[in-house]
C-alpha positions in Angstrom: 113.2 73.1 74.6 113.7 76.9 74.7 113.1 78.9 77.9 111.1 82.1 78.0 113.5 83.6 80.5 116.9 82.9 81.9 118.1 84.4 85.2 121.9 84.7 85.5 124.7 86.6 87.3 123.3 86.6 90.8 123.3 84.8 94.1 120.7 82.1 93.5 119.9 80.3 96.7 117.7 77.3 95.8 116.8 76.0 99.3 117.4 72.6 97.7 119.7 70.5 99.9 121.1 68.7 96.9 122.2 71.9 95.2 121.9 75.0 97.4 123.5 77.5 95.0 123.1 77.9 91.2 124.5 80.2 88.5 121.4 80.1 86.3 117.7 79.4 86.3 115.6 78.9 83.2 111.8 79.3 83.2 109.4 78.2 80.5 105.8 79.3 81.0 105.1 78.8 84.7 107.7 76.1 85.4 111.4 75.9 86.1 113.1 73.9 83.4 116.8 74.4 84.4 118.8 75.0 87.5 122.6 74.8 87.3 125.7 76.4 86.0 125.8 79.1 83.4 127.3 77.0 80.6 124.6 74.3 80.9 121.8 76.9 80.5 122.7 77.6 76.9 121.0 74.4 75.8 117.7 75.9 77.0 118.1 79.3 75.2 117.4 80.6 71.7 117.1 84.0 70.2 113.7 84.5 71.8 114.8 83.8 75.4 114.9 86.9 77.6 118.1 87.1 79.6 117.5 88.5 83.1 120.8 89.9 84.5 120.5 89.7 88.3 123.5 91.9 88.6 124.6 90.3 91.8 121.2 90.4 93.5 119.9 87.5 95.5 117.2 85.1 94.1 115.2 82.9 96.5 112.1 80.8 96.3 109.0 82.9 96.9 108.3 83.5 100.5 105.2 81.7 101.9 103.3 83.2 104.9 102.7 80.0 106.8 100.1 81.4 109.2 97.9 84.3 108.3 94.2 85.2 108.0 93.8 87.1 104.6 90.0 86.7 104.4 89.5 87.7 108.0 92.0 90.6 107.5 89.8 92.0 104.7 87.0 92.3 107.2 88.7 93.5 110.4 91.0 96.1 108.8 88.1 98.1 107.4 87.9 100.8 110.2 90.3 101.7 113.0 93.7 100.1 113.0 95.5 100.7 116.3 99.3 101.1 116.5 100.7 98.5 118.9 102.9 101.3 120.6 99.9 103.6 121.4 99.3 104.3 125.0 95.8 104.0 126.4 95.3 107.7 126.1 96.5 107.6 122.5 94.1 104.7 121.8 91.2 106.7 123.2 92.2 109.9 121.3 92.3 108.0 118.0 88.9 106.4 118.7 87.5 109.8 119.5 88.9 111.2 116.3 87.6 108.4 114.1 84.1 108.8 115.6 84.2 112.5 114.9 85.2 111.9 111.3 82.6 109.2 110.7 79.4 110.5 112.5 77.1 108.6 110.2 78.5 105.1 110.9 76.0 102.7 112.5 78.8 100.9 114.5 82.5 101.2 115.1 85.1 98.5 114.8 88.8 98.3 115.2 91.8 96.0 115.6 95.1 96.0 117.4 95.2 97.8 120.8 98.1 96.4 122.9 96.5 93.9 125.2 99.1 94.5 127.9 97.8 98.1 128.5 95.4 96.7 131.0 95.6 94.7 134.2 94.2 91.2 134.6 90.7 92.6 134.6 91.1 93.8 131.1 89.6 97.0 129.4 86.5 98.7 130.7 83.4 99.7 128.8 83.1 103.0 130.6 86.1 104.3 128.7 84.3 103.8 125.4 80.9 104.9 126.8 82.4 108.3 127.4 83.2 108.6 123.7 80.1 107.0 122.1 77.2 105.8 124.3 74.6 105.4 121.6 76.3 103.2 119.0 78.0 99.9 119.4 81.8 99.9 119.6 83.9 96.7 119.4 87.7 96.6 119.2 89.8 93.4 118.9 93.1 93.4 120.8 96.5 92.9 119.2 96.2 89.1 119.3 92.5 89.1 118.4 91.9 86.7 121.3 90.3 89.4 123.4 88.1 92.4 122.6 86.8 95.6 124.1 83.2 96.7 123.9 81.0 99.5 125.1 77.7 99.3 126.9 75.7 99.7 123.7 77.5 96.7 122.3 76.3 94.4 125.1 72.9 95.9 125.1 72.3 95.3 121.4 73.7 91.7 121.7 71.4 91.1 124.7 74.2 90.2 127.0 73.5 90.9 130.7 74.7 89.8 134.1 72.4 86.8 133.7 74.0 85.7 130.4 76.3 82.6 131.0 79.8 82.6 129.7 80.0 80.2 126.6 83.0 78.4 128.1 83.9 79.6 131.6 87.6 80.3 132.1 88.5 80.3 128.4 85.7 82.0 126.4 84.0 84.5 128.7 83.0 88.0 129.6 84.9 89.8 132.4 82.5 91.0 135.0 82.3 94.1 137.2 81.3 94.0 140.9 77.7 93.8 139.9 78.2 90.8 137.7 77.5 92.7 134.6 79.8 92.5 131.5 82.6 94.9 132.2 83.8 95.5 128.7 86.4 92.8 128.3 85.5 89.9 125.9 87.8 86.9 125.9 88.1 84.4 123.0 86.0 83.7 119.9 82.8 82.2 121.3 82.3 85.1 123.6 83.1 87.5 120.7 80.7 85.7 118.5 77.8 86.4 120.8 78.3 90.1 119.9 79.6 90.0 116.4 76.9 87.6 115.1 74.2 90.1 116.3 75.7 93.4 115.1 77.0 94.1 111.6 80.3 95.9 111.8 81.5 95.2 108.2 80.9 96.7 104.8 80.9 93.7 102.4 81.4 95.9 99.4 84.9 97.0 100.6 86.1 93.5 101.6 87.3 92.4 98.1 89.1 95.7 97.5 90.9 95.4 100.9 91.8 91.8 100.2 93.2 92.7 96.8 95.2 95.6 98.3 96.5 93.3 101.0 97.5 90.7 98.4 99.4 93.4 96.4 101.2 94.4 99.6 102.2 90.8 100.1 103.6 90.6 96.6 105.7 93.7 97.4 107.1 91.8 100.3 108.2 88.8 98.2 105.3 86.6 99.2 104.0 84.1 96.7 101.9 81.8 99.0 99.7 82.1 102.0 98.3 79.6 104.5 94.9 80.9 105.7 94.4 79.5 109.1 90.8 80.5 109.6 87.9 82.8 109.9 85.3 83.2 112.6 82.6 80.5 112.2 79.8 83.0 112.4 81.2 84.7 109.3 81.4 81.5 107.2 79.0 82.7 104.6 81.0 85.9 104.1 84.2 83.8 103.9 83.0 81.9 100.9 81.6 85.0 99.3 85.0 86.7 99.6 87.0 83.7 98.4 84.7 83.2 95.4 85.0 86.9 94.5 88.7 87.2 94.9 89.4 84.0 92.9 87.1 85.2 90.1 88.8 88.6 90.1 92.3 87.3 89.5 93.5 89.8 92.0 94.9 87.4 94.6 98.6 87.2 93.8 99.5 84.3 96.0 98.8 80.6 96.2 96.1 80.1 98.8 95.7 77.1 101.1 93.2 77.3 103.8 90.7 75.9 106.3 87.6 78.1 105.9 86.6 78.6 109.5 88.4 77.4 112.6 87.0 75.3 115.4 86.5 76.6 118.9 83.7 74.3 120.1 84.3 70.6 120.7 80.7 69.8 119.9 81.2 70.9 116.3 84.1 68.7 115.3 82.1 66.5 112.9 80.3 69.4 111.2 83.4 71.5 110.8 85.3 68.5 109.2 82.3 67.9 106.9 82.2 71.6 105.8 86.0 71.5 105.0 85.6 68.3 103.0 82.7 69.8 101.0 84.7 73.0 100.4 87.6 70.9 99.1 85.4 69.7 96.2 85.4 73.3 94.9 88.8 74.5 96.0 91.4 71.9 95.1 94.0 73.1 92.7 97.5 74.6 93.0 96.2 78.2 93.2 93.3 77.8 95.7 93.0 74.8 98.0 90.9 74.0 101.1 92.3 71.1 103.0 93.0 72.2 106.5 91.3 71.5 109.8 92.2 74.2 112.3 91.5 74.0 116.1 91.8 76.9 118.5 93.0 75.1 121.6 93.7 78.1 123.9 94.1 81.8 123.8 97.1 84.1 124.3 99.4 85.0 127.1 98.6 88.7 126.8 94.9 87.9 127.3 95.8 85.5 130.1 93.9 82.8 128.2 96.8 80.6 127.2 96.7 77.1 128.8 99.7 77.0 131.0 100.8 74.3 133.5 101.3 77.0 136.1 98.9 79.6 137.5 99.1 83.1 136.2 101.2 85.1 138.8 98.8 88.1 139.1 95.7 86.3 140.2 96.5 82.6 140.4 94.1 81.7 137.6 94.5 78.5 135.7 93.3 78.1 132.1 92.4 74.8 130.6 92.7 74.1 126.8 89.6 73.6 124.7 90.7 70.0 124.0 92.6 67.7 126.4 94.9 65.1 125.0 92.3 62.4 124.5 89.8 64.8 122.8 92.5 66.2 120.6 93.6 62.8 119.5 90.1 61.8 118.6 89.5 65.0 116.6 92.8 64.7 114.8 92.1 61.1 113.8 88.7 62.1 112.3 90.3 64.8 110.2 93.2 62.5 109.1 90.8 59.8 108.0 89.2 62.4 105.6 92.6 63.2 104.1 92.8 66.6 105.8 95.8 68.2 107.3 95.5 69.4 110.9 96.6 72.7 112.6 96.1 73.4 116.3 96.6 76.8 117.8 98.6 76.2 121.0 100.3 79.0 122.9 100.7 77.4 126.3 102.5 74.2 127.2 99.3 72.4 128.2 97.7 73.2 124.8 100.9 72.1 123.0 100.8 68.8 124.8 97.4 68.2 123.1 99.1 68.7 119.8 101.6 66.0 120.7 98.9 63.6 121.7 97.0 64.3 118.5 100.1 63.8 116.3 101.0 60.6 118.2 97.5 59.1 117.5 97.7 60.1 113.8 101.1 58.6 113.3 100.3 55.4 115.2 97.2 55.0 113.0 99.4 55.1 109.9 98.5 58.5 108.6 102.1 59.5 107.9 101.2 61.9 105.1 99.0 64.1 107.3 100.6 67.4 108.0 100.3 68.3 111.7 101.1 71.8 112.7 101.4 73.4 116.1 100.5 77.0 115.5 102.7 79.5 117.4 104.7 77.0 119.5 105.2 79.8 122.0 105.7 77.7 125.2 106.4 74.0 124.8 107.4 71.9 127.8 111.0 70.7 127.7 109.9 67.0 127.7 107.6 67.6 124.7 110.2 69.4 122.5 111.8 66.2 121.1 108.4 64.7 120.4 107.8 67.3 117.7 110.5 65.6 115.7 109.5 62.1 116.7 105.9 62.7 115.5 106.7 65.0 112.6 104.9 68.0 114.1 105.6 71.3 112.2 106.5 74.0 114.7 104.9 77.2 113.3 105.9 80.5 114.8 106.3 84.2 114.1 109.7 85.9 114.1 108.4 89.4 114.8 107.1 88.1 118.2 110.6 87.1 119.2 111.7 90.1 121.2 112.3 90.9 124.8 109.2 92.5 126.4 109.7 93.2 130.1 106.1 94.4 130.3 105.0 90.7 130.2 107.1 89.8 133.2 104.2 90.6 135.5 101.8 88.5 133.5 104.0 85.4 133.0 106.8 85.5 135.6 109.7 83.2 134.7 107.8 81.8 131.7 108.4 85.1 129.9 112.0 84.1 129.5 111.3 80.6 128.3 109.3 81.1 125.1 109.8 80.5 121.4 112.5 77.8 121.9 113.0 77.4 118.1 116.6 76.3 118.3 115.7 73.4 120.6 112.7 72.4 118.4 114.9 72.4 115.2 117.7 70.5 117.0 115.0 68.0 118.1 114.0 67.3 114.5 111.1 69.6 114.0 110.5 71.6 110.9 110.1 75.3 111.7 107.5 77.0 109.6 107.1 80.8 109.8 104.2 83.1 109.4 103.0 86.5 110.4 99.5 85.9 111.9 98.4 88.8 109.8 96.3 90.9 110.5 97.4 90.5 114.2 101.0 91.0 113.2 101.7 94.0 115.4 105.2 94.8 114.1 104.6 93.9 110.4 104.1 90.9 108.2 107.3 91.3 106.1 109.2 88.0 106.0 112.5 89.8 106.1 111.6 91.3 109.5 110.8 87.8 110.9 114.0 86.3 109.4 116.1 88.9 111.1 114.3 88.5 114.5 114.5 84.7 114.4 118.3 85.2 114.2 118.6 88.0 116.7 115.6 87.5 119.1 115.3 91.2 119.5 113.3 94.0 117.8 114.4 94.6 114.2 116.5 97.6 113.6 117.3 98.1 117.3 120.8 96.6 118.0 120.6 97.7 121.6 117.1 96.3 122.2 116.7 93.6 124.9 117.1 90.0 123.7 114.3 87.5 124.2 115.7 84.9 126.6 116.9 82.2 126.3 119.3 84.0 124.0 120.7 80.7 122.8 117.4 79.8 121.1 118.3 81.9 118.0 118.0 80.3 114.6 120.3 80.8 111.7 119.3 83.0 108.8 119.2 80.0 106.5 116.9 78.1 108.9 114.6 81.1 108.9 114.6 81.3 105.1 113.7 77.6 105.0 110.9 78.4 107.5 109.4 80.8 104.9 109.9 78.6 101.9 110.3 74.8 101.8 109.0 74.1 105.3 105.8 76.1 104.6 105.5 74.4 101.3 105.6 71.1 103.3 102.9 72.4 105.6 100.8 73.3 102.6 101.3 69.8 101.2 102.9 71.4 98.1 106.6 70.8 98.7 106.7 68.7 95.5 105.7 71.8 93.4 106.9 74.9 95.4 109.2 76.0 98.2 112.5 75.6 96.4 114.1 76.4 93.1 114.1 73.0 91.3 113.4 71.7 87.9 109.7 70.9 87.5 108.5 73.2 90.2 106.5 76.3 89.7 108.3 79.5 89.0 107.6 81.2 92.3 110.5 83.3 93.5 111.7 86.6 94.9 114.7 88.8 93.9 116.3 90.8 96.7 118.7 93.7 96.5 121.3 92.0 98.6 122.3 88.5 99.7 120.8 88.3 103.2 123.1 85.5 104.1 126.1 87.8 103.7 125.1 91.0 105.5 124.9 92.0 109.2 121.8 90.5 110.8 120.5 93.9 111.9 120.4 95.0 108.3 118.2 92.2 106.9 114.8 94.0 107.4 116.1 96.9 105.3 116.9 94.8 102.2 114.7 95.8 99.3 112.5 93.5 97.4 113.3 94.0 93.7 110.8 91.7 92.0 108.3 88.9 92.9 107.3 86.2 90.5 104.4 83.8 91.1 103.5 81.1 88.6 106.0 82.6 86.1 104.2 86.0 86.2 105.7 89.1 87.8 103.4 90.2 90.6 105.6 93.0 91.9 108.5 95.1 90.5 110.2 97.9 92.4 
């Protein structure tokens, strides 16, 4: 057997516990055929084998974004993209500028204003009415679990003071003193009542945006993505986009997804049925649908996360979409169909539903079902060891792990008790990392997240405040595993990707420096030299 390419003379970190470092890697076609010392590689070479001199650079398995929304991103990034650091005045100025530059638009859409700019009552429609009173305006917040709309938006959607909230206390419209919608729209079912009535998106641009985003991912060293869902009212557009991007050959990552996520307990059966049907069409190692995603609460910034304590500002208490019993029943239904399960759980009460779901799945004998707790932001101390016991994957996002004193007023002491990844790992859980793109705020680059997992402070800012508890930092190696083998496990593909091993696909990234051997604060600056997916170079610096 002769290899097409042989990689030598670098720091090759395999993420294989049996052999973490190698001197040479040989690739034939799209598969790895040799991993070992330099001398042993000669048996796989002939005069046609290309020798790739790494020249001291680092080679890793390709990064996998274990929590993102690539199809949704292609829709919501089509107009105004807010900078997370903009003040309210800067947000309004940029909206005003965009409207002036696009006077012929029928509607205005955007993503990413900082949700902590406002008090517990949220943003107000009058601020947008002053800019554009005659066309609908709808802007998703930085976490996409709340939105900001103008009066025309509510008018065209037929939402008045007499319109009931879809799920009071979790999916709702903030109201003014007259009981009318005030401009603040919380969670997906409330957002759907507007977005299903007004067309904010140009379908012709979606595929181009998705291809551009995929190319950007390749430049970051990403070879796989876990798509954790689209709004259910855009399900038709989801399939259209996925069909088109697959046919185009312009998606440069492996894609595992769930189609649309669930935010209505009455739709469990129909959503599972839709995923099983989609799996018949998408079920190979490039594109696969096999994930049941539940949105069980909101975000802390939107004050819609399900916490065991009232929010300090107004004493409000938020309940999760699914209690423990309902979550267990839903998870079992999905597991019986051979689906993996992912539950968005920001607050500790929502996370407890994940534990109950996983417990039911394991006790029923579905040991191969991958159960993921998305975000794992605030897990009760008593529940942390249960993640390991019931094989719950603790998904999180490194670029969220920084000290933010602005959230003290929203969360009180809880603001210093979040993202306890050290404890989760020590308790036996697998940490799987993702960006939550397009609601990634400070970037979706894996190297940023790897640095911030290990520092718990804003990348590139050595003097920035540390996110407490400071002793919840991970190691760099654990963060690398979180972007490689652990995400491959979450994708149910750890037998074919996630580490550099013989027989696995040739998915890897080459970095300018060995990130295990440099100061932590320098990791985000390390340059991606080349990305290879399925044996094909998808990016080269």
